[in-house]
C-alpha positions as CSV (number, residue, x, y, z in Angstrom):
1,X,-17.3,8.1,8.6
2,X,-19.0,5.5,11.2
3,X,-18.7,6.2,14.6
4,X,-18.5,2.5,15.4
5,X,-15.6,1.8,14.0
6,X,-13.5,-0.2,17.5
7,X,-9.9,1.4,16.3
8,X,-8.3,-0.5,19.2
9,X,-9.7,-2.6,22.5
10,X,-7.2,-3.5,25.5
11,X,-7.9,-5.8,28.7
12,X,-7.8,-4.5,31.8
13,X,-8.9,-3.0,35.5
14,X,-11.6,0.1,35.9
15,X,-11.6,1.5,39.1
16,X,-15.5,2.3,39.9
17,X,-15.7,4.4,42.7
18,X,-19.8,3.8,43.2
19,X,-18.8,0.7,44.5
20,X,-15.0,1.1,45.8
21,X,-13.4,-2.1,43.4
22,X,-11.6,-2.7,40.6
23,X,-13.2,-4.6,37.4
24,X,-11.7,-6.3,34.6
25,X,-13.2,-5.9,31.4
26,X,-12.1,-3.8,28.0
27,X,-11.0,-0.8,27.5
28,X,-12.4,0.4,24.1
29,X,-11.5,3.3,21.5
30,X,-13.0,4.5,19.0
31,X,-13.1,8.1,16.4
32,X,-14.7,9.9,18.7
33,X,-14.7,8.1,22.4
34,X,-13.8,5.9,25.1
35,X,-15.6,3.2,26.7
36,X,-15.3,0.9,28.4
37,X,-17.1,-2.6,29.2
38,X,-17.3,-5.3,32.5
39,X,-15.7,-8.1,30.9
40,X,-18.4,-10.9,33.5
41,X,-21.8,-9.2,32.5
42,X,-21.0,-6.9,29.1
43,X,-22.0,-4.1,30.9
44,X,-21.4,-0.1,29.6
45,X,-19.8,1.3,32.3
46,X,-18.0,4.2,30.7
47,X,-18.3,6.1,27.3
48,X,-17.5,9.7,27.1
49,X,-16.1,12.0,24.4
50,X,-12.4,12.3,23.1
51,X,-13.1,16.2,23.2
52,X,-14.1,16.1,27.0
53,X,-10.8,15.3,28.3
54,X,-9.5,17.8,30.0
55,X,-6.0,15.4,30.8
56,X,-4.6,11.8,30.4
57,X,-1.8,10.7,32.9
58,X,0.4,8.1,33.7
59,X,0.4,7.1,37.7
60,X,0.4,4.9,40.1
61,X,-2.0,3.4,42.3
62,X,-1.1,2.6,46.1
63,X,1.7,3.8,45.1
64,X,3.2,0.3,43.6
65,X,0.7,-0.7,40.6
66,X,1.1,1.5,37.5
67,X,-2.1,2.8,35.8
68,X,-3.6,5.5,33.8
69,X,-5.1,8.1,34.3
70,X,-8.1,9.9,32.1
71,X,-9.6,13.6,33.4
72,X,-12.9,14.0,31.9
73,X,-14.9,17.2,33.1
74,X,-13.3,16.8,36.7
75,X,-13.8,13.3,36.8
76,X,-11.1,11.1,37.0
77,X,-10.3,7.8,35.5
78,X,-8.7,5.5,36.8
79,X,-7.1,2.4,34.5
80,X,-4.4,-0.6,35.6
81,X,-3.4,-4.0,34.5
82,X,-3.4,-2.5,31.0
83,X,-2.5,-5.0,28.2
84,X,0.3,-5.7,26.7
85,X,1.2,-2.4,29.0
86,X,1.0,1.6,30.1
87,X,2.8,2.7,27.7
88,X,1.1,1.5,24.1
89,X,-2.2,2.3,25.6
90,X,-1.4,5.5,26.8
91,X,0.0,6.9,23.2
92,X,-2.0,5.3,21.6
93,X,-4.6,7.2,23.8
94,X,-2.7,10.6,23.5
95,X,-2.3,10.0,19.7
96,X,-6.1,10.6,19.0
97,X,-7.2,12.9,21.7
98,X,-4.3,15.4,20.4
99,X,-5.4,15.1,16.6
100,X,-9.2,15.4,18.1
101,X,-8.4,18.2,20.2
102,X,-6.8,20.2,17.1
103,X,-9.4,19.5,14.6
104,X,-11.4,21.0,16.7
105,X,-9.3,24.4,16.9
106,X,-8.8,24.0,13.3
107,X,-12.6,23.8,12.7
108,X,-13.4,26.8,15.1
109,X,-11.1,29.1,13.7
110,X,-12.4,28.7,10.0
111,X,-16.0,29.6,11.2
112,X,-14.9,32.8,13.2
113,X,-12.7,33.5,10.0
114,X,-15.2,32.9,7.4
115,X,-16.4,36.5,7.1
116,X,-12.9,38.2,6.6
117,X,-11.7,35.0,4.1
118,X,-11.1,37.7,1.0
119,X,-8.6,39.7,3.3
120,X,-6.9,37.5,4.0
121,X,-6.6,35.9,1.0
122,X,-5.1,39.0,-0.3
123,X,-2.8,39.4,2.9
124,X,-1.8,35.6,2.2
125,X,-0.7,36.4,-1.5
126,X,1.4,40.2,-0.3
127,X,3.0,38.0,2.3
128,X,3.5,34.9,0.0
129,X,5.2,38.0,-3.0
130,X,7.6,39.8,-0.2
131,X,8.7,36.0,0.6
132,X,9.3,34.9,-3.2
133,X,11.4,38.1,-3.5
134,X,13.1,37.6,-0.1
135,X,14.1,34.0,-1.5
136,X,14.9,35.1,-5.1
137,X,17.8,37.3,-3.5
138,X,19.1,35.3,-0.8
139,X,19.6,32.5,-3.4
140,X,20.9,34.6,-5.9
141,X,23.8,35.5,-2.9
142,X,23.9,31.8,-2.6
143,X,24.6,31.4,-6.0
144,X,27.6,33.5,-6.1
145,X,28.7,32.2,-3.3
146,X,28.8,28.5,-4.2
147,X,30.6,30.5,-7.7
148,X,33.3,31.7,-4.9
149,X,33.9,28.2,-3.6
150,X,34.1,26.7,-7.2
151,X,36.6,29.1,-8.0
152,X,39.0,28.2,-4.5
153,X,38.3,24.2,-5.2
154,X,39.7,24.7,-8.2
155,X,42.6,26.8,-7.2
156,X,43.3,24.6,-4.6
157,X,43.5,21.4,-7.1
158,X,46.2,23.5,-9.8
159,X,48.0,24.6,-6.2
160,X,47.9,20.6,-5.6
161,X,48.8,19.6,-9.3
162,X,51.8,21.6,-9.3
163,X,53.5,20.1,-5.6
164,X,52.6,16.9,-7.1
165,X,54.8,17.8,-10.1
166,X,57.8,18.8,-7.9
167,X,57.7,16.3,-4.6
168,X,58.2,14.2,-8.5
169,X,61.0,15.5,-9.9
170,X,63.0,15.4,-6.0
171,X,62.6,11.7,-6.3
172,X,66.1,11.4,-7.9
173,X,69.0,12.1,-6.2
174,X,71.1,15.6,-6.7
175,X,74.0,13.7,-7.5
176,X,72.5,11.4,-10.2
177,X,73.7,13.1,-14.0
178,X,71.2,11.5,-16.0
179,X,68.3,13.8,-14.4
180,X,64.5,13.6,-16.0
181,X,64.3,17.1,-15.4
182,X,65.6,18.3,-18.5
183,X,62.8,16.0,-20.6
184,X,60.4,15.5,-18.5
185,X,56.8,15.7,-19.8
186,X,53.9,17.7,-18.1
187,X,51.8,15.3,-16.4
188,X,48.4,14.6,-17.8
189,X,46.3,16.2,-16.5
190,X,43.6,14.1,-15.4
191,X,39.7,14.8,-16.5
192,X,38.6,16.4,-13.4
193,X,35.3,14.5,-12.8
194,X,32.1,16.5,-12.5
195,X,30.8,16.5,-8.9
196,X,28.0,15.0,-8.2
197,X,24.7,16.4,-8.0
198,X,23.0,17.1,-4.7
199,X,20.2,15.1,-4.2
200,X,17.2,18.1,-4.4
201,X,14.5,18.4,-1.9
202,X,11.7,16.4,-2.9
203,X,8.3,17.7,-2.6
204,X,6.5,16.7,0.7
205,X,2.8,15.7,0.1
206,X,1.5,14.3,2.8
207,X,2.9,14.9,6.1
208,X,0.9,12.7,9.3
209,X,2.1,11.8,12.7
210,X,1.2,8.0,13.7
211,X,1.8,5.4,16.8
212,X,4.5,2.7,15.0
213,X,4.8,-0.3,15.9
214,X,7.5,-2.5,14.7
215,X,7.2,-6.0,15.9
216,X,4.8,-6.8,19.2
217,X,2.5,-4.2,20.0
218,X,4.7,-3.3,23.0
219,X,6.7,-1.4,20.8
220,X,3.8,0.8,19.8
221,X,6.1,4.9,20.0
222,X,5.1,8.1,18.6
223,X,6.5,9.3,15.2
224,X,5.6,10.7,11.3
225,X,4.9,9.3,8.2
226,X,5.6,11.4,5.3
227,X,4.6,10.2,1.3
228,X,7.4,11.5,-1.5
229,X,7.0,11.2,-4.6
230,X,9.8,8.8,-4.6
231,X,8.7,6.7,-1.6
232,X,7.3,6.9,2.1
233,X,9.5,7.8,5.2
234,X,9.1,7.4,8.9
235,X,10.9,9.0,11.8
236,X,10.8,9.4,15.3
237,X,9.4,12.6,17.2
238,X,12.3,13.9,17.0
239,X,12.5,13.5,13.1
240,X,15.1,10.9,13.2
241,X,14.6,9.0,10.0
242,X,14.2,5.2,11.5
243,X,13.8,3.8,8.2
244,X,12.5,5.0,4.1
245,X,10.5,2.3,1.9
246,X,11.8,3.2,-2.1
247,X,8.2,3.3,-4.4
248,X,10.1,0.6,-6.4
249,X,10.9,-1.3,-3.0
250,X,7.4,-2.0,-0.8
251,X,6.4,-5.6,-1.9
252,X,2.9,-5.1,0.6
253,X,0.8,-2.5,1.9
254,X,-2.2,-4.1,4.3
255,X,-5.4,-1.9,5.0
256,X,-6.6,-3.6,8.3
257,X,-8.4,-0.4,9.1
258,X,-8.9,2.7,7.9
259,X,-7.0,4.0,11.1
260,X,-4.4,1.2,10.4
261,X,-1.6,0.0,8.0
262,X,1.3,-2.5,7.3
263,X,4.2,-2.1,5.3
264,X,6.2,-4.8,4.5
265,X,9.2,-4.8,1.8
266,X,10.4,-8.4,1.5
267,X,14.7,-9.0,1.7
268,X,16.5,-12.1,0.8
269,X,18.8,-13.7,3.0
270,X,17.2,-11.7,6.5
271,X,14.2,-11.3,7.5
272,X,11.7,-8.8,5.8
273,X,10.9,-6.1,7.3
274,X,7.9,-4.7,8.7
275,X,5.8,-1.5,10.0
276,X,2.2,-1.0,11.8
277,X,1.1,2.2,11.5
278,X,-1.7,3.9,13.4
279,X,-2.9,7.4,12.7
280,X,-6.5,9.7,13.7
281,X,-5.9,10.6,10.0
282,X,-5.2,7.8,8.2
283,X,-8.3,8.0,6.1
284,X,-6.8,11.4,4.4
285,X,-3.4,9.2,3.4
286,X,-5.6,6.5,2.0
287,X,-6.9,7.8,-1.4
288,X,-3.2,8.6,-1.9
289,X,-1.8,5.1,-1.4
290,X,-3.9,3.9,-3.5
291,X,-3.2,5.7,-6.5
292,X,0.7,5.4,-6.0
293,X,0.7,1.6,-4.5
294,X,-2.4,0.7,-6.6
295,X,-0.6,-2.8,-7.7
296,X,0.5,-3.5,-3.8
297,X,-2.3,-2.2,-2.2
298,X,-4.8,-5.0,-0.4
299,X,-7.9,-4.2,1.8
300,X,-8.1,-6.7,4.2
301,X,-11.5,-8.1,6.0
302,X,-11.9,-5.4,8.0
303,X,-11.5,-2.6,5.9
304,X,-13.4,-3.8,2.7
305,X,-16.3,-1.5,3.3
306,X,-14.1,1.7,3.6
307,X,-12.5,0.5,0.3
308,X,-15.5,-0.6,-1.5
309,X,-14.5,-3.5,-3.4
310,X,-17.5,-5.6,-4.7
311,X,-15.7,-9.0,-4.7
312,X,-12.8,-9.7,-4.0
313,X,-9.4,-10.1,-6.6
314,X,-9.3,-14.0,-6.4
315,X,-12.9,-14.2,-7.2
316,X,-12.4,-11.8,-10.3
317,X,-9.6,-13.8,-11.3
318,X,-11.3,-17.4,-10.7
319,X,-13.8,-15.7,-13.1
320,X,-11.4,-14.7,-15.6
321,X,-9.4,-18.3,-15.3
322,X,-12.7,-19.8,-16.1
323,X,-14.2,-17.6,-18.7
324,X,-10.3,-18.4,-20.8
325,X,-11.1,-22.2,-20.1
326,X,-14.5,-22.1,-21.8
327,X,-13.2,-20.4,-25.2
328,X,-10.1,-22.6,-25.1
329,X,-12.7,-25.9,-25.1
330,X,-14.7,-23.7,-27.8
331,X,-12.0,-22.8,-30.3
332,X,-11.1,-27.0,-29.8
333,X,-14.3,-28.2,-31.3
334,X,-13.6,-25.7,-34.4
335,X,-10.6,-26.9,-35.9
336,X,-11.8,-29.4,-37.2
337,X,-13.1,-29.5,-40.8
338,X,-17.2,-30.2,-40.7
339,X,-17.1,-33.0,-43.5
340,X,-16.2,-35.9,-41.3
341,X,-16.2,-37.4,-37.8
342,X,-14.6,-40.0,-35.5
343,X,-15.7,-39.1,-31.9
344,X,-13.3,-39.2,-29.2
345,X,-13.7,-39.0,-25.8
346,X,-11.6,-36.1,-24.1
347,X,-9.9,-36.7,-20.8
348,X,-11.6,-34.3,-17.9
349,X,-15.1,-33.3,-19.6
350,X,-18.1,-34.6,-17.9
351,X,-19.0,-38.1,-19.0
352,X,-21.5,-38.4,-22.2
353,X,-19.8,-35.1,-23.8
354,X,-16.9,-35.9,-26.9
355,X,-14.7,-34.2,-29.4
356,X,-14.8,-35.2,-32.8
357,X,-11.8,-36.4,-34.9
358,X,-11.9,-36.1,-38.9
359,X,-10.6,-39.6,-39.8
360,X,-10.9,-40.8,-43.6
361,X,-9.4,-40.2,-47.3
362,X,-9.3,-36.8,-47.4
363,X,-7.4,-36.2,-44.4
364,X,-3.0,-35.9,-45.4
365,X,-2.3,-36.6,-41.5
366,X,-4.0,-40.2,-41.1
367,X,-5.1,-43.0,-43.3
368,X,-9.1,-43.8,-42.7
369,X,-9.2,-48.0,-41.1
370,X,-11.9,-50.6,-42.0
371,X,-13.2,-49.8,-38.6
372,X,-14.0,-46.0,-39.4
373,X,-16.8,-44.7,-40.1
374,X,-18.4,-43.6,-43.2
375,X,-17.8,-39.1,-44.1
376,X,-21.3,-38.0,-43.6
377,X,-21.6,-36.8,-47.5
C-alpha cells in the first residue's frame, strides 16, 4: 500500500513554538504519519510517525479556545480552529493511532514467539478440544432444560383448555332446564402452532472498528462494522445496533479510497439511508466486499488504482453497444437474395453508403416498375 496516500485533511491552525504564533494551514493524515503544511507557503512544518505518538488529548488554549494536543516524543503539538470540529478530528486520529499500535504489538508478539510456534499450536489444539467437550456437555444440559420447559408449556396449555371448557359450561344459568351440559361435545382441539424457530447466529466473516458518518462530517463517531453472510451490521461503541443492511437491500457501495467506503439503501417515499465508513483495516474488508457485492460495488476515481481496473464500466458498455450495432448492420446487408438489387439510401449512415433492396419479378412482395433496373443476370 502506498504510504503517501492522504486519508483525510482538515483546515486548522498550528502553534509554532519557535515564533510563538499560530500558523494557519492543513493537518493531513496518511496511513503511517501525520503532517502539517502552512497555508500560504505550503511549507511542511510537521511530519512524524503515528507510532511515535504517546497521547492525543482534547484541551483548551488560554482556557477558552478548544484545541487538540498530540504528544510526540516528549513534545506537545497544539492544533486549534479545527474544521468541521475538534471531535471529528480527534476520533479519526485516535482510531488510526490505536490501530497502528495494535498492529505493532501483534507483529512484535509474532516475532518473539516464532520459535515456540509448534508448541503453541499443540496447546491451542488441546485447549480447543477441552472447550469443545465442555461445550457439548453444556449443550446437552441445555437441551434437557428446553425439553422440561416444553413439557411444562404443554401442561399449562392443557390446563387452560380445561378451564376454558368449564367456563363455557358455566355460562348457562343453573335454573335453565335445557342445559347444554348433557349433549355438549368437547371442543375441537386447535392444531398447535409450531413455535417459530429462533434465528440462528450467523458466522461473522469479518469485524473491524470504523468511524461512522451519516450525513455530514460533523457527526463522525467511532463504531464497528460486521460483515455477515446475510448482510452488514453497523454498531456503536457500546455494541448497540444502529442499522442492518441486508444483502438484497444494499443498492450501492462506493469505494472513495482504500480506507473509506459509502453504503446506500434506497427507499420509496422517504430519504435514502447512507452511511460513510472510514477504517484503518478497510483494505482487509474490500476483497470480501467484492465477492459478496460484485454487482453493487463501484470504485471511484481515487480508488481505481487500488482496484486495478483497466477501464471504466461505461467504456466497456459503449464498446459492446458499438459491436452490437456493427453486427446488426452487417446482417441487414445479407438478408436479400443476390440476383437483383435496387439501390436505396439508409437513413443514419454516412453519405455515399447505401443499402440495396431487390425488386424484380422473382420478388413476391413487390411488382417491378418500368423504372426499375433490370436484373443483373
